MARLUM-367603 format. One record per residue (C-alpha): residue number from 0; x, y, z. Coordinates in pm, 1 decimal, padded with zeros to 6 digits. Each point is the difference from the previous one (the first is absolute). Layout:
// residues N
R,NUM,X,Y,Z
...
//
This chain:
// residues 516
R,0,-02505.6,05290.5,05043.3
R,1,00364.4,-00086.8,00077.7
R,2,00163.4,00112.0,00313.5
R,3,00191.5,00270.9,-00197.1
R,4,-00050.7,00138.9,-00343.6
R,5,00187.8,-00224.4,-00259.5
R,6,00007.7,00053.0,-00374.5
R,7,-00234.7,-00270.1,-00118.2
R,8,00224.5,-00074.5,-00294.5
R,9,00278.9,-00112.5,00243.1
R,10,-00252.0,-00232.1,00143.9
R,11,-00091.5,-00129.1,-00344.0
R,12,00362.8,-00076.9,-00086.1
R,13,00041.4,-00162.8,00347.3
R,14,-00271.8,-00250.9,-00037.1
R,15,00049.8,-00049.7,-00381.1
R,16,00346.5,-00127.5,00066.0
R,17,-00143.9,-00281.7,00218.3
R,18,-00264.6,-00085.7,-00261.2
R,19,00250.2,00014.4,-00291.5
R,20,00235.6,-00228.2,00183.7
R,21,-00274.8,-00265.6,00069.6
R,22,-00149.1,-00008.3,-00342.3
R,23,00339.4,-00004.4,-00170.2
R,24,00120.2,-00286.4,00203.2
R,25,-00297.8,-00213.5,-00116.8
R,26,00084.9,00067.4,-00364.2
R,27,00381.4,-00050.5,00042.8
R,28,-00047.3,-00343.6,00182.8
R,29,-00207.5,-00139.9,-00280.2
R,30,00274.3,00061.1,-00257.8
R,31,00266.3,-00158.3,00232.4
R,32,-00195.6,-00325.4,00061.0
R,33,00191.0,-00233.8,-00232.7
R,34,00324.4,00120.9,00145.7
R,35,-00128.0,-00038.8,00355.1
R,36,-00101.3,-00368.8,-00082.5
R,37,00334.0,-00083.9,-00147.0
R,38,00199.6,00165.1,00285.3
R,39,-00201.3,-00165.8,00280.6
R,40,-00022.6,-00349.7,-00183.0
R,41,-00374.9,00026.0,-00046.1
R,42,-00229.6,-00065.9,-00287.2
R,43,-00176.5,00282.6,-00172.2
R,44,-00337.9,-00117.8,00148.8
R,45,00153.9,00009.3,00351.0
R,46,00143.9,00346.7,-00080.5
R,47,-00344.8,00145.1,-00070.0
R,48,-00079.6,-00029.6,00365.5
R,49,00246.7,00283.4,00049.1
R,50,-00274.3,00220.3,-00166.7
R,51,-00296.3,-00179.1,00138.6
R,52,00113.5,00000.6,00363.9
R,53,00056.1,00380.2,-00021.2
R,54,-00336.6,00060.3,-00166.1
R,55,-00196.8,-00207.1,00254.8
R,56,00154.0,00191.9,00293.3
R,57,-00042.6,00324.7,-00183.2
R,58,-00370.5,-00065.9,-00068.6
R,59,-00072.9,-00089.4,00360.6
R,60,00139.7,00324.1,00146.0
R,61,-00136.0,00235.2,-00253.9
R,62,-00357.5,00037.8,00113.4
R,63,00109.0,-00038.5,00372.9
R,64,00237.3,00304.7,-00019.4
R,65,-00260.9,00235.5,00131.9
R,66,-00045.0,-00189.8,00325.0
R,67,00378.2,-00010.5,00054.6
R,68,00029.7,00378.8,-00070.0
R,69,-00258.5,00073.9,00258.7
R,70,00156.5,-00237.4,00250.0
R,71,00354.5,00122.0,-00040.7
R,72,-00037.0,00333.1,-00168.8
R,73,00026.4,00036.1,-00369.9
R,74,00338.2,00170.1,-00014.8
R,75,00158.1,-00253.8,00234.2
R,76,-00158.0,-00297.4,-00174.0
R,77,00120.9,00127.0,-00342.8
R,78,00347.9,00031.9,00131.0
R,79,-00024.1,-00342.3,00157.9
R,80,-00112.6,-00145.5,-00336.8
R,81,00283.4,00167.4,-00189.4
R,82,00252.6,-00130.4,00256.0
R,83,-00134.2,-00359.5,-00027.5
R,84,-00009.8,00018.7,-00375.6
R,85,00357.3,00128.1,-00021.4
R,86,00147.7,-00252.7,00247.2
R,87,-00188.4,-00285.2,-00170.0
R,88,00139.1,00118.6,-00337.6
R,89,00357.6,-00049.4,00129.7
R,90,-00079.6,-00352.2,00127.2
R,91,-00169.2,-00078.9,-00341.6
R,92,00325.2,00103.4,-00178.3
R,93,00219.4,-00192.1,00245.8
R,94,-00221.3,-00317.0,-00002.4
R,95,00213.9,-00321.1,-00025.1
R,96,-00291.7,-00235.0,-00073.0
R,97,-00360.2,00006.6,-00145.9
R,98,-00159.1,-00050.4,00342.9
R,99,00186.4,00292.6,00143.8
R,100,-00104.8,00238.0,-00275.8
R,101,-00358.7,-00112.1,00025.4
R,102,-00016.7,00089.2,00357.0
R,103,00171.4,00341.5,-00064.3
R,104,-00247.7,00068.8,-00291.9
R,105,-00306.1,-00075.2,00234.5
R,106,00150.1,00256.6,00256.6
R,107,00080.7,00247.6,-00288.5
R,108,-00359.9,-00042.9,-00135.3
R,109,-00149.3,00071.6,00344.3
R,110,00208.6,00310.0,00021.6
R,111,-00077.4,00118.2,-00355.7
R,112,-00373.9,-00067.4,00024.6
R,113,-00086.6,00313.4,00181.7
R,114,00236.4,00234.1,-00188.0
R,115,-00245.8,00077.3,-00280.2
R,116,-00320.4,00067.3,00182.8
R,117,00174.4,00201.9,00284.7
R,118,00170.9,00204.8,-00263.7
R,119,-00307.8,00060.0,-00195.6
R,120,-00201.3,00098.4,00312.7
R,121,00274.1,00248.4,00117.7
R,122,00015.9,00164.4,-00335.4
R,123,-00373.5,00040.8,-00039.2
R,124,-00025.5,00159.3,00341.5
R,125,00307.6,00214.0,-00039.7
R,126,-00132.0,00183.1,-00307.5
R,127,-00325.8,00200.3,-00029.9
R,128,-00267.5,-00151.2,-00226.0
R,129,00077.8,00233.7,-00285.4
R,130,00366.6,-00126.8,-00003.0
R,131,-00071.4,-00369.3,00052.6
R,132,00037.7,-00081.2,-00372.5
R,133,00346.4,00140.9,-00001.9
R,134,00086.3,-00201.8,00320.0
R,135,-00127.2,-00320.5,-00156.2
R,136,00217.5,00076.2,-00307.9
R,137,00299.2,-00018.2,00235.7
R,138,-00133.8,-00324.8,00157.0
R,139,-00057.1,-00134.4,-00345.4
R,140,00374.6,00036.4,-00071.6
R,141,00063.4,-00270.5,00260.0
R,142,-00287.6,-00230.0,-00107.2
R,143,00011.2,00045.5,-00387.8
R,144,00365.0,00064.2,-00077.8
R,145,00154.5,-00244.0,00249.0
R,146,-00141.0,-00315.6,-00177.3
R,147,00115.6,00142.5,-00337.0
R,148,00353.6,00081.5,00118.8
R,149,00029.6,-00328.9,00200.9
R,150,00067.4,-00240.4,-00271.1
R,151,00269.8,00217.7,-00157.7
R,152,00172.6,00080.7,00321.7
R,153,-00036.7,-00366.6,00128.2
R,154,00141.7,-00136.7,-00324.9
R,155,00298.1,00241.2,00013.2
R,156,00081.8,-00074.6,00364.6
R,157,-00038.4,-00370.5,-00046.7
R,158,00218.6,-00018.1,-00324.3
R,159,00255.4,00249.1,00119.6
R,160,00039.3,-00100.0,00365.9
R,161,-00224.1,-00256.0,00161.9
R,162,-00371.5,-00063.7,00062.6
R,163,00085.6,00079.9,00366.7
R,164,00036.2,00368.4,-00087.2
R,165,-00369.1,00011.3,-00110.2
R,166,-00068.9,-00024.2,00384.1
R,167,00311.0,00193.0,00121.1
R,168,-00115.4,00314.6,-00196.3
R,169,-00279.4,00041.2,00242.2
R,170,00234.0,00068.7,00289.8
R,171,00097.2,00366.5,-00099.1
R,172,-00342.3,00079.0,-00112.3
R,173,-00150.2,-00129.6,00315.9
R,174,00241.5,00195.4,00215.5
R,175,-00070.2,00323.0,-00179.8
R,176,-00386.5,-00068.6,00031.1
R,177,00035.6,-00060.3,00376.4
R,178,00186.7,00327.1,00041.8
R,179,-00251.0,00213.3,-00196.6
R,180,-00312.4,-00161.2,00156.2
R,181,00134.1,00058.7,00344.8
R,182,00087.9,00354.9,-00082.8
R,183,-00302.7,00124.2,-00204.1
R,184,-00299.6,-00233.5,00073.0
R,185,-00232.5,00052.3,00288.4
R,186,-00330.7,-00162.0,00119.0
R,187,-00319.8,00193.4,-00032.2
R,188,-00206.1,00074.2,00322.2
R,189,-00260.0,-00268.9,-00070.0
R,190,00283.9,-00256.7,-00012.7
R,191,00168.0,00122.5,00317.0
R,192,-00330.1,-00000.5,00185.8
R,193,-00135.1,-00324.2,-00143.0
R,194,-00010.3,-00322.9,00203.9
R,195,00029.4,-00310.2,-00193.0
R,196,-00264.4,-00265.2,00060.3
R,197,00084.9,-00342.6,00129.6
R,198,00185.3,-00194.3,-00277.0
R,199,-00241.1,-00189.7,-00212.2
R,200,00161.2,-00344.1,00008.1
R,201,-00273.7,-00178.3,-00204.0
R,202,00001.9,00264.9,-00270.3
R,203,00374.7,-00008.5,-00031.2
R,204,00000.1,-00382.7,-00009.6
R,205,-00268.2,-00009.3,-00276.1
R,206,00186.2,00268.6,-00194.4
R,207,00321.8,-00207.6,00020.6
R,208,-00183.5,-00310.1,-00124.7
R,209,-00177.4,00138.9,-00298.5
R,210,00281.0,00221.0,-00120.7
R,211,00253.1,-00273.0,00038.5
R,212,-00217.6,-00257.6,-00177.8
R,213,-00074.7,00240.7,-00287.3
R,214,00365.0,00079.3,-00063.1
R,215,00115.2,-00354.0,00021.6
R,216,-00288.8,-00118.5,-00237.6
R,217,00081.2,00287.4,-00251.6
R,218,00364.6,-00065.6,00015.7
R,219,-00013.2,-00382.1,-00045.0
R,220,-00328.4,-00052.1,-00176.3
R,221,00129.4,-00008.3,-00357.6
R,222,00286.1,-00237.9,00099.7
R,223,-00236.6,-00250.6,00150.1
R,224,-00282.6,00028.2,-00250.2
R,225,-00232.3,00209.7,00229.1
R,226,-00302.6,-00201.7,00113.2
R,227,00147.5,-00322.5,-00144.0
R,228,00220.0,-00002.0,00319.1
R,229,-00176.8,-00119.5,00322.3
R,230,00205.8,00229.8,00219.4
R,231,-00105.9,00314.7,-00198.4
R,232,-00367.0,-00100.7,00035.6
R,233,00045.7,-00022.7,00383.6
R,234,00192.4,00329.6,-00005.6
R,235,-00274.5,00178.3,-00191.6
R,236,-00267.8,-00136.3,00242.3
R,237,00202.1,00122.8,00294.0
R,238,00043.9,00341.6,-00186.8
R,239,-00372.4,00037.9,-00065.7
R,240,-00108.4,-00102.6,00354.9
R,241,00257.3,00225.4,00169.4
R,242,-00076.2,00297.0,-00236.6
R,243,-00382.0,-00015.0,00052.7
R,244,00053.9,-00036.4,00374.0
R,245,00244.7,00285.1,-00002.5
R,246,-00246.5,00230.7,-00187.5
R,247,-00289.2,-00083.6,00229.6
R,248,00218.9,00045.2,00308.0
R,249,00162.0,00325.5,-00105.8
R,250,-00339.1,00146.2,-00106.2
R,251,-00188.8,-00085.3,00323.7
R,252,00263.2,00048.5,00271.6
R,253,00029.8,00347.0,00124.3
R,254,00367.3,00004.1,00062.7
R,255,00110.1,-00238.0,-00279.6
R,256,00372.4,00003.8,-00115.0
R,257,-00120.4,00111.4,-00351.0
R,258,-00309.6,00215.6,-00002.6
R,259,-00173.2,-00107.7,-00319.8
R,260,-00281.8,00241.0,00053.3
R,261,00221.3,00267.8,-00163.2
R,262,-00108.4,-00164.2,-00309.6
R,263,-00348.8,00151.3,00047.8
R,264,00145.2,00323.3,-00141.0
R,265,-00088.8,-00027.9,-00371.4
R,266,00303.7,00167.2,-00141.1
R,267,00232.0,-00204.2,00207.8
R,268,-00175.0,-00328.1,-00095.8
R,269,00026.1,00098.8,-00375.1
R,270,00353.3,00090.1,00050.9
R,271,00084.0,-00343.0,00137.5
R,272,-00180.5,-00158.5,-00286.1
R,273,00205.0,00196.5,-00260.7
R,274,00322.7,-00071.8,00196.4
R,275,-00073.2,-00369.3,-00011.8
R,276,-00044.4,00020.4,-00388.3
R,277,00307.6,00230.6,-00020.8
R,278,00201.1,-00290.0,00147.2
R,279,-00164.2,-00241.9,-00233.7
R,280,00089.6,00201.5,-00306.6
R,281,00288.2,00241.1,00057.1
R,282,00222.2,-00225.8,00205.3
R,283,-00048.8,-00288.1,-00231.9
R,284,00140.2,00208.2,-00277.5
R,285,00292.2,00096.4,00216.7
R,286,00076.7,-00372.1,00051.6
R,287,-00093.1,-00132.4,-00353.0
R,288,00196.5,00247.4,-00216.4
R,289,00352.5,-00087.5,00145.2
R,290,-00102.1,-00369.5,-00016.1
R,291,-00074.1,00039.1,-00370.7
R,292,00343.0,00143.0,-00064.7
R,293,00164.6,-00275.4,00191.3
R,294,-00198.4,-00312.0,-00117.4
R,295,-00087.9,00094.8,-00366.5
R,296,00287.0,00233.9,-00094.3
R,297,00264.7,-00161.5,00214.9
R,298,00113.1,00311.7,00195.6
R,299,00179.2,-00038.4,00342.1
R,300,-00178.0,00134.0,00310.2
R,301,00218.0,00310.8,-00000.8
R,302,-00059.6,00065.1,-00371.8
R,303,-00374.5,-00042.9,00042.1
R,304,00011.8,00239.2,00292.0
R,305,00178.4,00273.8,-00203.2
R,306,-00251.0,-00041.6,-00281.9
R,307,-00307.2,00052.0,00233.1
R,308,00182.9,00239.7,00227.0
R,309,-00108.7,00317.7,-00204.8
R,310,-00347.2,-00048.3,00147.3
R,311,00144.2,00171.7,00312.4
R,312,00081.5,00311.7,-00200.9
R,313,-00363.8,00020.2,-00108.2
R,314,-00123.6,-00039.2,00355.3
R,315,00242.2,00259.0,00136.1
R,316,-00098.7,00243.8,-00280.2
R,317,-00371.2,-00038.3,00073.9
R,318,00024.2,00060.7,00374.7
R,319,00020.2,00387.3,00005.1
R,320,-00271.5,00010.2,-00267.6
R,321,-00225.7,-00226.5,00208.7
R,322,00081.7,00184.4,00307.9
R,323,-00106.6,00339.6,-00162.3
R,324,-00308.3,-00129.4,-00174.1
R,325,-00122.6,-00206.0,00288.5
R,326,-00089.9,00317.1,00189.5
R,327,-00171.9,00162.8,-00297.0
R,328,-00171.4,-00275.0,-00209.0
R,329,-00257.2,-00264.3,00095.8
R,330,00194.5,-00316.6,00078.3
R,331,-00233.8,-00207.6,-00207.3
R,332,00123.4,00160.1,-00320.2
R,333,00366.0,-00065.8,00105.5
R,334,-00082.4,-00368.1,00085.0
R,335,-00190.1,-00042.2,-00340.4
R,336,00297.2,00131.1,-00182.1
R,337,00253.5,-00206.7,00199.0
R,338,-00196.7,-00335.6,-00042.9
R,339,-00083.6,00074.6,-00358.5
R,340,00364.4,00080.6,-00096.8
R,341,00112.3,-00314.3,00182.6
R,342,-00254.9,-00211.6,-00185.6
R,343,00123.4,00140.0,-00333.9
R,344,00365.0,-00069.6,00076.8
R,345,-00086.5,-00352.7,00103.8
R,346,-00161.5,-00054.1,-00335.6
R,347,00317.9,00121.6,-00150.1
R,348,00202.0,-00255.6,00215.8
R,349,-00243.0,-00252.4,-00163.6
R,350,00160.1,00064.0,-00341.6
R,351,00332.8,-00144.0,00093.5
R,352,00198.5,-00233.0,-00235.1
R,353,00326.2,-00187.6,00018.5
R,354,00154.8,00283.3,-00186.8
R,355,-00078.8,00254.5,00273.8
R,356,00314.4,00210.5,00065.8
R,357,00101.6,00163.8,00340.7
R,358,-00131.8,00325.4,-00136.5
R,359,-00323.8,-00118.3,-00169.2
R,360,-00208.1,00049.4,00320.1
R,361,00205.0,00282.1,00142.8
R,362,-00274.4,00268.9,-00018.6
R,363,-00287.4,-00225.2,00105.2
R,364,00218.8,-00110.1,00297.5
R,365,00055.6,00368.0,00101.3
R,366,-00362.6,00082.6,-00054.6
R,367,-00108.0,-00285.6,00231.8
R,368,00204.4,00149.4,00271.2
R,369,-00160.5,00340.9,-00072.0
R,370,-00347.3,-00147.0,00018.1
R,371,00067.8,-00194.5,00324.0
R,372,00049.0,00340.5,00186.6
R,373,-00331.5,00108.0,-00143.6
R,374,-00159.0,-00313.0,00143.7
R,375,00160.7,-00043.4,00338.4
R,376,-00005.9,00358.4,00136.0
R,377,-00359.2,00084.1,-00088.2
R,378,-00137.6,-00326.0,00137.4
R,379,00165.7,00055.1,00328.2
R,380,-00116.3,00365.3,00040.1
R,381,-00352.6,-00084.9,-00117.2
R,382,-00022.9,-00310.9,00236.8
R,383,00103.3,00199.7,00311.6
R,384,-00187.0,00327.3,-00093.8
R,385,-00300.5,-00062.4,00204.1
R,386,00165.1,-00162.0,00307.9
R,387,00080.8,00159.3,00333.5
R,388,00362.1,00026.1,00094.0
R,389,-00068.7,-00245.3,00285.4
R,390,-00117.7,-00256.0,-00260.6
R,391,00290.7,00035.7,-00222.9
R,392,00254.5,-00224.1,00186.0
R,393,-00239.8,-00301.2,-00001.6
R,394,-00106.0,00069.0,-00353.2
R,395,00351.6,00015.9,-00121.0
R,396,00080.8,-00354.2,00124.5
R,397,-00306.4,-00124.3,-00178.8
R,398,00077.3,00192.4,-00316.7
R,399,00367.0,-00122.8,-00021.6
R,400,-00107.3,-00365.4,00076.8
R,401,-00259.4,00009.9,-00281.0
R,402,00269.6,00129.3,-00242.4
R,403,00246.2,-00271.3,00098.3
R,404,-00264.1,-00266.5,-00024.8
R,405,-00105.4,00129.2,-00342.0
R,406,00364.8,-00008.1,-00112.9
R,407,00046.2,-00362.2,00122.6
R,408,-00318.3,-00113.8,-00173.7
R,409,00081.1,00177.9,-00314.9
R,410,00346.3,-00135.8,-00033.3
R,411,-00122.9,-00352.8,00081.5
R,412,-00279.9,00023.2,-00250.7
R,413,00228.5,00139.2,-00266.9
R,414,00255.5,-00278.1,00052.0
R,415,-00272.6,-00267.2,-00002.5
R,416,-00153.3,00149.9,-00314.1
R,417,00352.4,00014.4,-00160.0
R,418,00059.1,-00374.8,00056.5
R,419,-00347.9,-00103.6,-00096.5
R,420,-00031.6,00213.7,-00314.5
R,421,00347.7,-00119.7,-00109.7
R,422,-00116.7,-00357.6,00020.2
R,423,-00318.4,00089.6,-00185.8
R,424,00188.5,00178.3,-00267.7
R,425,00254.0,-00283.0,-00040.1
R,426,-00291.3,-00252.8,-00036.8
R,427,-00169.4,00216.3,-00264.8
R,428,00315.4,00068.3,-00199.8
R,429,00110.8,-00361.7,00019.7
R,430,-00354.4,-00111.0,-00119.8
R,431,00016.9,00243.4,-00303.8
R,432,00320.3,-00163.2,-00126.7
R,433,-00025.4,-00323.2,-00192.9
R,434,00288.4,-00247.5,00019.9
R,435,-00018.8,-00037.2,-00384.1
R,436,-00017.1,00375.1,-00071.9
R,437,00250.3,00113.2,-00259.6
R,438,00117.9,00292.2,00219.3
R,439,00069.7,-00220.3,00292.3
R,440,00198.9,-00251.3,-00200.1
R,441,00202.3,00265.5,-00172.1
R,442,00094.5,00154.0,00336.7
R,443,00090.5,-00345.3,00155.2
R,444,00212.6,-00092.0,-00303.9
R,445,00173.7,00333.1,-00007.5
R,446,00081.1,-00013.9,00381.0
R,447,00105.4,-00357.4,-00025.1
R,448,00246.5,00070.1,-00286.8
R,449,00133.8,00302.2,00193.7
R,450,00045.0,-00188.1,00324.4
R,451,00140.9,-00319.8,-00153.4
R,452,00310.5,00203.9,-00090.0
R,453,00038.5,00124.2,00362.3
R,454,-00106.2,-00300.3,00205.3
R,455,-00039.2,-00375.1,-00020.2
R,456,-00193.4,-00063.3,-00315.8
R,457,-00196.8,-00272.1,00160.8
R,458,-00140.4,00258.5,00252.0
R,459,-00053.2,00279.5,-00249.8
R,460,-00366.0,-00090.9,-00081.3
R,461,-00109.3,-00020.3,00369.7
R,462,00192.2,00327.2,00069.1
R,463,-00174.3,00179.6,-00282.8
R,464,-00335.1,-00105.1,00126.6
R,465,00091.7,00107.3,00347.8
R,466,00110.2,00343.3,-00133.4
R,467,-00339.2,00050.0,-00174.9
R,468,-00174.4,-00108.4,00318.5
R,469,00186.5,00254.5,00190.3
R,470,-00104.1,00272.4,-00240.3
R,471,-00357.9,-00112.2,00030.4
R,472,00023.8,00037.0,00387.0
R,473,00161.8,00340.8,-00046.0
R,474,-00278.8,00123.1,-00217.8
R,475,-00264.8,-00140.5,00227.8
R,476,00156.3,00188.3,00297.0
R,477,00003.5,00321.2,-00195.6
R,478,-00373.4,-00020.7,-00072.7
R,479,-00060.1,-00083.4,00367.2
R,480,00158.2,00332.8,00096.8
R,481,-00208.7,00180.8,-00273.5
R,482,-00302.5,-00149.4,00157.9
R,483,00103.7,00099.5,00362.2
R,484,00061.3,00361.0,-00112.7
R,485,-00342.2,00022.6,-00173.2
R,486,-00180.3,-00118.5,00304.4
R,487,00180.7,00260.8,00208.8
R,488,-00117.9,00256.2,-00249.0
R,489,-00367.7,-00102.2,00038.2
R,490,00041.8,00014.6,00387.2
R,491,00135.8,00361.7,-00033.4
R,492,-00286.3,00101.2,-00231.2
R,493,-00247.6,-00145.6,00250.7
R,494,00153.6,00214.3,00282.5
R,495,-00076.7,00318.8,-00190.7
R,496,-00371.0,-00067.8,00046.4
R,497,00033.9,-00087.6,00368.4
R,498,00190.5,00332.6,00060.3
R,499,-00324.0,00180.6,-00054.5
R,500,-00161.2,-00182.4,00308.6
R,501,00198.3,00234.2,00212.9
R,502,-00200.8,00289.2,00147.5
R,503,00120.3,00337.1,-00108.7
R,504,00239.0,00173.7,00248.0
R,505,00086.8,00360.7,-00071.7
R,506,00370.5,00013.0,-00076.9
R,507,00216.9,00148.4,00268.1
R,508,-00295.5,00055.9,00240.0
R,509,-00074.4,-00181.5,00322.8
R,510,-00329.4,-00195.9,-00047.3
R,511,-00303.3,00112.6,00203.5
R,512,-00052.6,-00162.6,00342.1
R,513,-00295.3,-00202.4,-00137.5
R,514,00228.9,-00163.6,-00245.7
R,515,00171.5,-00172.4,00284.0
//
């Protein structure tokens, strides 16, 4: 219990601000990448390290956040993280060179890594079990809505002012979060009385190696043809070796930095599995849909953000419903509904054509946001339902790390599939067209005649063939997006079966002691 009675909703708003700021910044920075590259005289490939450096530092700190909260006190550590994140945001915005912003992003990622697990742990402990679904609905606002609003807000700030304001916007939000956390958040007795074990140097080093290698391989794999590149093979070898050693070490060592024995809890293990699949499917859709509008339909980043932005309205509308139903209905029914609806909308996204208008997918986009809340909130409450309060801090770090890894893997797989399927469809379409076909010759002659009046007649024939080739590539990319959306739908439908692996927990009631 806190030192003095504090309304838990004030605590919820305090920690949600920190989470919202951290997740929003990740989405905003991805939109501003081309502008960052141009401003700092860097290539687009070099600019992607602005994202990668942040994610690596973020992933390393995530599961280690529980030890730091025991060592420094959770409230104090949370404030320190927000301060670091806010100051680093200023230096990211003021960066004069690529090297400077990469260093600032590493510091920012280290500060932001602990914000999600700490916020989640504080929320779960501040509310009684019967109200945890409502608390997670508030937390979902930061985790679910922020990535949706990020591209729109980032595009508007970048186009209207500068990419630097994508980072400066964190300063007032961070200042407000620091004030509210210091005012309303207090440590529970077990945190105050706990003594942190000696720092697990080996566990932390192994964690840094395998998470760093994983993120770099996922980020650069498609560019360098995956295992066709020698350096990727070595990186994967280091990843596997460090990961296996880390698992063995963290499972056997009594005072490991990350206590993997929490995964012995059946519901928590199933929750982590579903959260990994959530990243593979849901976050892939969030990334692929704006990309479709930009690459196939030719929208700007800001326009694409506006088109997919209504997903946020669906998520916000679902939160009070999920918060109410979560304490009354078996979470497995809510999860089945959420994954099922998301799978159906993904199939609808798989019907896109070059004639798709900004409003064609309006309702499916809104419904996906609605379904996301029915997925994220029940997974969280069900995964933590049979854990003791003392286990929640460590479990939260693992849970959020799994979600981030799932998102990274999902996005990387989707981008790889997009490239490979586009090549396959282009090969198939080109093979189905005969050079001597009447249709092809008619189109070439018509285009040649049209272009000969608007350009050099000697180049008109070549230009007409190039025009048809571009149309072929355009159609191939469209079919690749269709394939990706359909595979995402299959993943979602598969999740509806895995949901029923959860052991039933009576809604709104604390589980029996034996369930721990």
